[in-house]
C-alpha positions in Angstrom: 142.1 -82.3 -95.1 144.8 -80.0 -96.3 148.0 -79.3 -94.2 147.2 -75.5 -94.0 143.5 -76.2 -92.8 144.8 -78.5 -90.1 147.3 -76.1 -88.7 144.7 -73.5 -88.5 142.4 -75.8 -86.8 145.2 -76.9 -84.1 146.0 -73.3 -83.6 142.3 -72.5 -82.7 142.3 -75.5 -80.4 145.3 -74.1 -78.5 143.9 -70.8 -78.3 140.6 -72.1 -77.0 142.3 -74.0 -74.5 144.4 -70.9 -73.4 141.3 -68.8 -73.0 139.5 -71.6 -70.9 142.5 -71.6 -68.6 142.4 -68.0 -68.1 138.8 -67.7 -67.7 139.0 -70.2 -64.9 142.1 -69.2 -63.0 141.6 -66.9 -60.0 144.0 -63.9 -59.2 145.3 -63.9 -55.8 146.2 -60.4 -54.2 147.8 -59.2 -51.3 147.8 -55.7 -49.7 149.4 -54.0 -46.7 148.7 -50.6 -44.8 150.8 -49.4 -42.0 151.6 -46.3 -39.7 153.8 -45.3 -37.1 152.8 -44.2 -33.6 154.4 -43.3 -30.3 154.0 -46.0 -27.5 155.9 -45.5 -24.3 157.9 -42.8 -25.7 159.2 -45.0 -28.6 158.0 -45.3 -32.1 156.1 -48.4 -33.1 154.9 -49.5 -36.5 151.3 -51.1 -36.7 150.5 -52.8 -39.9 147.4 -54.8 -41.3 147.7 -57.3 -44.1 144.6 -58.4 -46.3 144.5 -61.1 -48.9 141.9 -61.5 -51.6 141.0 -64.1 -54.4 139.5 -62.5 -57.6 137.7 -65.0 -59.5 137.7 -65.2 -63.3 135.3 -63.1 -65.2 131.5 -63.6 -64.8 132.0 -65.7 -61.5 131.0 -64.2 -58.1 132.8 -61.0 -56.7 136.2 -61.1 -54.8 136.3 -63.4 -52.0 138.6 -63.3 -48.8 141.6 -65.5 -49.2 144.0 -67.4 -46.9 147.7 -67.8 -46.7 149.5 -69.2 -43.9 153.0 -67.7 -44.6 153.1 -63.9 -45.4 156.2 -62.3 -44.4 156.0 -58.8 -43.2 159.4 -56.9 -42.8 161.0 -53.6 -42.7 164.3 -52.2 -41.8 165.7 -54.3 -38.7 162.5 -56.2 -38.4 160.6 -59.3 -39.9 157.6 -61.4 -38.8 155.4 -64.1 -40.3 151.5 -63.7 -40.2 148.7 -65.7 -41.5 145.4 -64.6 -43.1 142.7 -67.0 -42.4 138.8 -66.8 -42.0 138.3 -63.0 -42.8 141.7 -62.7 -45.0 143.2 -60.1 -42.5 146.0 -60.1 -40.2 147.3 -57.4 -38.0 150.4 -56.9 -36.0 153.1 -54.5 -34.9 156.8 -54.2 -34.1 159.6 -51.6 -33.2 160.2 -48.9 -35.7 163.9 -48.4 -36.8 165.7 -45.3 -35.9 165.1 -43.5 -39.5 162.8 -40.8 -40.6 160.9 -43.4 -42.7 160.9 -47.1 -43.7 159.3 -49.4 -46.4 157.0 -51.9 -45.0 156.7 -54.9 -47.1 154.4 -58.0 -47.1 155.2 -61.1 -49.3 153.2 -64.3 -49.8 155.8 -67.0 -49.4 154.9 -70.5 -50.7 151.6 -71.6 -52.4 148.1 -70.4 -51.7 145.6 -72.9 -50.3 144.3 -73.9 -53.8 148.1 -74.5 -55.0 148.4 -71.2 -56.9 151.9 -70.1 -56.5 152.9 -67.3 -54.0 155.3 -64.6 -54.4 152.9 -61.7 -54.4 154.2 -58.5 -52.7 152.8 -55.4 -51.4 154.8 -52.4 -50.0 154.1 -49.0 -48.2 156.2 -46.1 -47.0 155.8 -45.2 -43.3 156.8 -41.9 -41.9 158.2 -42.6 -38.4 157.8 -39.8 -35.7 160.9 -38.4 -34.1 159.7 -36.9 -30.9 158.3 -39.8 -29.2 160.6 -39.6 -26.1 160.4 -36.9 -23.6 163.8 -35.3 -22.6 164.3 -36.3 -19.0 167.2 -34.7 -16.8 168.5 -32.3 -19.5 166.6 -29.1 -19.1 165.0 -26.7 -16.5 162.7 -23.7 -16.4 163.2 -20.6 -14.6 161.0 -17.4 -14.5 158.3 -15.4 -13.2 155.2 -15.9 -15.2 152.1 -13.4 -14.9 148.6 -14.5 -16.2 145.1 -13.4 -15.8 142.1 -15.4 -14.5 138.6 -14.3 -15.5 136.5 -14.8 -12.1 132.8 -15.7 -12.3 130.6 -14.8 -9.3 130.9 -18.5 -8.0 134.6 -18.2 -7.9 135.2 -14.6 -6.3 138.0 -14.9 -3.7 137.5 -13.5 -0.2 140.3 -10.9 -0.7 137.7 -8.6 -1.9 137.3 -6.0 -4.9 140.7 -4.6 -4.5 142.4 -7.9 -5.6 140.3 -7.8 -9.0 141.4 -5.9 -12.1 138.5 -4.8 -14.4 135.8 -6.9 -15.6 136.5 -9.4 -12.9 140.0 -10.3 -13.9 142.3 -11.6 -11.2 146.1 -11.2 -11.7 147.9 -14.3 -10.9 152.0 -13.9 -10.3 154.6 -16.8 -10.0 158.2 -17.3 -9.5 160.0 -20.8 -10.2 163.0 -22.8 -10.8 162.1 -26.4 -11.9 164.4 -29.1 -13.2 163.6 -31.9 -15.7 164.3 -34.7 -13.1 163.2 -35.8 -9.9 166.6 -35.5 -8.1 167.1 -31.8 -7.9 165.4 -29.5 -5.7 162.9 -27.0 -7.2 160.9 -23.9 -6.3 157.4 -22.9 -7.2 155.6 -19.9 -5.7 152.2 -18.6 -7.0 150.5 -15.8 -5.5 146.7 -14.3 -6.1 144.6 -12.0 -4.1 146.4 -12.3 -0.9 146.8 -16.2 -1.4 150.2 -17.9 -1.5 151.1 -21.6 -2.8 154.7 -22.8 -2.2 155.7 -26.2 -3.9 157.7 -28.5 -1.8 161.5 -29.1 -2.8 160.7 -32.4 -5.0 158.3 -32.9 -7.5 156.1 -36.0 -7.7 156.2 -36.5 -11.5 157.8 -34.4 -14.3 157.6 -34.7 -18.1 159.8 -32.3 -20.3 159.3 -32.2 -24.2 160.5 -30.4 -27.1 157.7 -29.4 -29.7 158.9 -28.8 -33.6 156.0 -26.4 -33.7 157.5 -24.1 -30.8 160.5 -22.0 -31.2 161.7 -21.3 -27.9 165.1 -19.6 -28.5 167.0 -17.7 -27.3 168.8 -19.3 -25.8 169.0 -22.8 -27.3 167.5 -25.4 -25.0 166.6 -29.1 -25.2 163.0 -28.5 -24.1 160.2 -25.9 -24.5 157.3 -27.5 -22.6 157.3 -28.8 -18.9 154.4 -30.5 -17.0 154.9 -31.1 -13.4 152.9 -32.5 -10.4 153.8 -32.1 -6.7 153.0 -31.4 -3.1 152.8 -28.0 -1.4 151.5 -25.5 1.1 148.8 -23.1 0.6 148.7 -20.1 2.9 151.3 -22.0 5.2 149.0 -25.2 5.5 150.2 -28.6 4.3 148.3 -31.2 2.3 147.9 -29.5 -1.1 149.0 -30.7 -4.5 149.5 -29.0 -7.9 149.7 -29.9 -11.7 151.3 -27.2 -13.7 152.2 -26.4 -17.3 155.1 -24.1 -18.5 155.7 -23.4 -22.2 158.6 -21.4 -23.5 157.9 -19.7 -26.9 160.6 -17.3 -27.2 161.6 -13.7 -26.1 160.6 -11.6 -24.7 157.7 -13.8 -23.1 154.7 -12.5 -24.8 154.1 -15.9 -26.5 154.8 -18.0 -23.1 152.1 -19.9 -21.4 151.4 -20.9 -17.8 148.5 -22.8 -16.2 147.8 -24.8 -12.9 145.4 -26.7 -10.9 145.6 -26.7 -6.9 143.8 -29.4 -5.1 143.2 -30.1 -1.2 143.9 -33.5 0.4 140.5 -34.7 -0.6 141.2 -34.0 -4.3 138.8 -30.9 -4.4 140.2 -28.0 -6.8 141.0 -25.1 -4.4 142.0 -22.8 -7.2 143.1 -23.2 -11.0 144.0 -21.2 -14.0 143.9 -22.5 -17.5 147.0 -22.7 -19.4 147.1 -19.0 -20.6 149.4 -16.7 -22.5 151.3 -14.2 -20.3 150.6 -10.8 -19.6 153.9 -10.0 -18.0 156.9 -11.7 -16.8 158.7 -14.4 -18.6 159.4 -18.2 -18.9 163.0 -19.4 -19.9 163.8 -22.8 -20.8 167.5 -23.7 -20.3 170.0 -26.6 -20.5 170.2 -28.1 -16.9 173.5 -26.5 -15.8 174.1 -29.0 -12.7 174.5 -31.8 -15.0 177.0 -30.1 -17.2 175.4 -31.1 -20.6 175.1 -28.0 -22.4 176.5 -28.2 -25.9 179.9 -26.9 -26.7 
């Protein structure tokens, strides 16, 4: 056999071995998905890792893969998970104080069939910036006027003189409400000869600042307030209220107000859905008693 022919045959044999190896080796793949959500007023990242083994060409479809040492990390956080059985692993961790972060998943060490690890997948996650409510640094003042459309079953005893055209009932209010449970508050609501007065201190309070609402002027740290408390209806104790205030700028035409008043048994006595003002105004402020208005 000539030397040239021997080289050709040897090259063919090496190529055949390489093709055979490529045809019988499996590919191990890793994937990660993640999102950030608000939990208890703080952003939390939730992730899911999946692993799959892709068999050689002509061999059955991809199968779930197992790996006992997958490191999932992002800025300021790292954890190790295992994908077993269904090739999936889930977890969560606190989000960093940034607008976004990269969530990375890396297979550390060999796979169960001895295939070397090192595979990596990444995804960028946007972190919500408005999870926390704003306690103790804001207050609302104002005198909102809204209209409630009464059905025949909800007509009040005051008679037709209290109603506007088409069964519309005018509701007026006056208030000073603080975003904490320490300071005294005032809320009065009047309709058709009825009067509700809030007791000094609220039961619960939640103040927030939505990026979709522009409440200026003036600048304030909040634009929305939701509160609950106890009060008197027509001088009688034992009533409760949940109410919503929204300041969407001046002169108040875009502001909203609504409430539900219940008796001591929890029955709704009177309510008005959160509605756009027809008059008056709602105004959010920095809470002056705490002296924390920006300079």
